[in-house]
N, C-alpha and C positions, 0 to 999 in steps of 0.2 A: 825848433824840433828838439825835443828833450833827448837826453843821453839815452834812455831807454828805447825811445822810439828809433833813435839813430842805430842802436844795435839791432834792433829788430829788423830794419831796413837793411842794414849790412847783411845779416844772416840770409834774409830773403833774396838779396842779390846774389850771393854765393850759390843758393840753391838754384837760380836761373841758369848760371853758368854751369853748374853741374848737370842739371837736366838737358841744357842745349849739348853739353859735350856727350853725354850719354846718347842721346839722339843721333849726333853725327857718327858716334863709334859704330852704330849698327850698320853703316854701310858695308857691302861685302868687301873683305880683305882691308879693311881700315885698319891702320897702324900695323900692318903686316910687312914683315921684311922676308928675304928669301929663307934665312934661317929658321924664321918661325913656320914658314909654309913647308919647307922640305928638310929642315933639319942642316946640320953641319955635316961636311965631309969626312968621315973617319976612315976612308980609304978601304972599306970591306965590301962596298956595294959596286959590283961590276955593271949596275945600269945606271949608276950616277950620271954620266953624259947623257942618257935619253932623259933621266928626270930633270935636270937642269935646262935641257932643250924645251920640255914642255912648259916648265915653269917661266921661262923667259918668253915664250908666246904669249902667256897670260898676263903678262906686264902691259902689252898692247891694248888688251880688252878692259883692263882695270882702271887707267887714268881717268878719262873723262867721265865714265859712269859714277866713280866715287865722288867727284867734285860736284856732279849734277845732283847726287844723292843727299850730300852734306848740306848744299845750298837749300835744296828743297825741304831737308827736315827742319833746318833752323827757321825758314819761313813759315813751314806749316805749323811748327810749335807756336809761334806767335800767334798765328790766325785760329789755332785750336784752342788757345786758352789762357796763354800767359798775361796777354794784356788785360783780359778780363779779370784774372786773379789779382793783378796789380790794383786794379781799380776798386774791386770789392772785398779784398783781403781774403778771398776763398783760395788760400794756396793748396789745399788739398785737391779741390777742383781744377786748380790750375795746373797741377803736376799731371793729373788724369788727362786733362784736355791737351797737354803739351805732347804726351805720348801718342794719343789718338791722332792728334793734328800732325805730330812730326811723322808717323808713318805714312799717313795720307799725303803729307807735303813731300816726303821722301820719294814715293812713287812718282808722283806727279812731276816734281822737279827732275827727277832722274829721265822720265820720258820725255820732256821738253827741253833738256839742257842743250841738246844738239841744235835743235831748232833756234833756240833763243840765242846761241853763239852765232849762228848765221845771221839772224835779223840783226844783230848788233853791227855787223860787217855792211849793212845797208845795200846790199847787191841787188840788180835788177832781176827780173824772172828768168831771163835767158842764162845769167851768170849763176844764179841759185841752182837751176837745172843741171849746169854743167858741173858745179861744184859738188853736188851731192851724188851725181853719176861717178865722177872721179873718185870720191870717198867710198862709194859702195864698191867699185873695182878694187881698191885698196883693202877694204874689209874682207873681200872674198879671197883675195890672195891670202891674208893672215889667217883666215879660217883653214885653208888648205894647209897651211904651214902647221898649224895646231893639230889637225887631223892627223898628219904625217908624224908629227912629234908623239902624240899619243899612242898610235899604232905601234910605233918603234918602241917606246916603253913596255907596252903591254906585251909584246913579242919577247922582249928580253926578259921580264919577270917569269913567263911561261917556259922559256929555256933553262933559266935558272933552276925551275921546279923539275924539268926533266932532267937535268944535269944531277940534281940530288936523287932522284929516282933511279938513274942509271948507276951512280956510284953505289946505291944500297943493293940493288940487284946484283951487281957484280962484286959485292962483298968488300968494295974499298972503304966503305964506312960502316959502322955498326948502327943498329936501329936508334938508339939514344941520340947519337950524332945527327943521323938524318932527321930525326923529329926536330930537334933542336933548330937545324938549318931550314927546314921547311917552315917552322913557326915564324922565323925571321923574314922569310920571303912572303909569307902571308901577311904580316905586319906591315911589311914595306908597301905590298900591293894595295892594302887597305888605305894607306896614306896617299897612294898614287890616285887612287879613286876620289878620295876627298879633295884633292887638288884638282882633278879633271871636273867635278862636279861644280866648283867653284868657277872655274873658266867657262864651264857650260852655261851657268847662270849669268855670267858677265856678257856672254855672246847673245843671249836671248835678250837680256836687258837692252843691248846696244840695238838689236833688231826692232824693239820698240821705238827706240829714238829715231832710227831711220824711218819706222813706220809714220811717225808723227810728221817728220820732215816731207815725206814723199806724199802724205795725205794733203799737206799745204801747198804742194806744188803740182802735182799730178795725181788726182784721186784715184785714177785707174792703176796706179802703181802701188797705191796703198793696200789694195785688196791681196797683192801678193804676199805682202808682210803678215796679214792676218788670217790668211786662209788656213785651214787645217791641213797638217801634212798629208801629202798624197801617198796614200798606202793601197797595195793590192788587197782586195777584200779577201777576208779570211777563207781559205779554201782547202779541202783535203787533198793529199797528194800521195803518191806511192813511190817508193825508191826503185828505180829501175835495175840497178846493180849496186852492189857494196860501194858506198861513198864515205867520205870523211865529212864530218860537221866542223867547220872552220870557226875560228873566234872572230874573224871579220871577213869580208866579201874579197878575198884575195888568195890567188893559189898558194903564195908563200906564207899565209897564215898559219899559226899553229893548230894542230888537230885538237878538238876537245872531246869528240867522241866518234865513234863508228856507227854507220847505219847498215842493216842489212838489206838484202835484196827483198823487194815486195813489202818492206815495212812501211807502215802507214805514219804520215807525218801531217801537221796543219802548217800552211804557208801563210804567213799574215803580212809580209812586206818584201822588199827586195831592193837591191841595187847592183851596178856594176856586173850584171849577168849572175847575180847569185840571190837566192832565195832565202829568206829568213824563216826558218822553220823550228818547229816545236814538237818534240817526241811525245808519245804518251806517258812517259815517265816524268815529263817536264824538261828534259834537256834543251836547250835553246842554243841557235847558232846558224851559221851560213853553209848552203849547200849550192853547189853549182846547179842551175836550172836545167841544164842538160841531163843530170842524173835524176830528174824526177818527171813524172807524168801525172796527169789529171786522175781523179777517181776513176776507175774502170778501164783506164788506159785510153780513153777516147779523145784526149786532148793533152796538150802540152802545157807547162807552166811559163807564164810570161811575166817577165820583171823587168824594170828599167835597166839599160846597159851602162849609163854613166851619169855623173852629176853634170848638169848644164855648165858651160864655159864660164870662166870668170870674168872674162874681157868682153865688154859691149858698151856701147854709148847710149843705148836705150834703157831708160830707167825701169820700165816695166819688166824687161828681160833681166837686168840686174837684180831686181827686187826678187823675182821668182829663183834666180841663181843663189841669192843670199838666203832665202828660205829654204831651199833644198839641203844648202850646206849646213845650216843651223840644224835642220832636222837630222841630217846624217850624223852630226856629230853627238847629237842628244841620244841617237839611237845606239852609237858605238859605246858610248858611256853605259847606258842602261843594258845592253848585252853583256858587257864586261863585267858589270856589277853582278848580274844574275850568275854569271860563271865563278865568281870568286870564292863560293862556298865549296865547289867540288874540284875547282882547278888547281889548288895547291895541296893535294892530300898525298900523303906517302903511298907508294904503290904496295899492294899486298901480295905480289907475286914475286 
C-alpha cells in the first residue's frame, strides 16, 4: 500500500468512527448529566427538590434503552451501508446509508434489547414468564413514582406563580419585579416539560421492549402493549354547578380555570373519577365527573375511577396496567404542556 493510499484509508477510518459516534449520540439522553438536564442548583428555586425527584426517576427509564439504541445504531449503520462503502469506495453513499441504517437499526435494536438480554440468560419458558412479569411489576411501580414526582413538580410551579400574583395584587412587589419573577417561573416550567417529555419517550420506548418480550412469550399479552389508549368517546356535557378545572385529576391539584353553571364543555377522556374537558375557548383540564351531566341532562358522565393495580402475576393484567400507566403519564404531560401558555401569566386584577 502506498503512502497516499494509507492516508486515504486512515481518513476514511476516522470518518467511520465519527459517523458511528454521531449515530450513537442520537440516543435519548446520550452524554447527558444531571446538570445538563436540570442545571445546577443556584439556591433560588423553591421547587428544586421536586425537580431533582423527577429527574432521578428518569434515570431508571434511561439506562437500558440507551444501551439498546447505541448497539442497534452501530449494527444498523454497518448493515445500512458502511461495509458497502468500504468495498466500493462510495463514501458519500456509505455515510448516507449509515445514517439511514443507523436510525433503523437504533429503533430495532432498542425494541429488541430487553428480549435479547433475556435470551442470553438461556431461561426456560416458565422462567422467562416469571422474569418478565416481575420486571413489569417493577416497571409499573417506577411509573407510579414518576407520575407522583411530575405531579408534585407541576403543583409547585403553579404555586410559585400563584404566590407571585398574590404578592403583586397586595402590592408587596411592583409590576416590573412581578413580570421578571413570572418570566423566570415560566422559563423553569418549560425546562420541566422538556425533562418530562424525555422521560415520557423513554417510558414509551421501554413499553415497546416489553411488548416484544411479551409477544415472544405470550402473544395475548402483547396486544395490551400495542392497543390504542382506552378513551371515552368525545361527548358534549353541561356543567351542573360552578366548578373548578383542575390541572390533574385530583382534588388537591391547582385550579387552572372556573366553569359557570350550565356552561357547555366537551369530554374526551378521564381517570380517577375526573373528566378531561375542553371549553369553547380551548381551555383544557380535569373536572369532577359528578359536576357534569350529559347533553340535555338525560345522562351522567362515566369515566374510569382508577388506574389498574400495579401488582399481579398475570402478564396480560400487568401489560394492561403498564399501558394504562404509560397513557396516563403521556396525558399528564400533554395537558400540562397545553396549560403552559396561560398558566404562568401575571394577573391583571
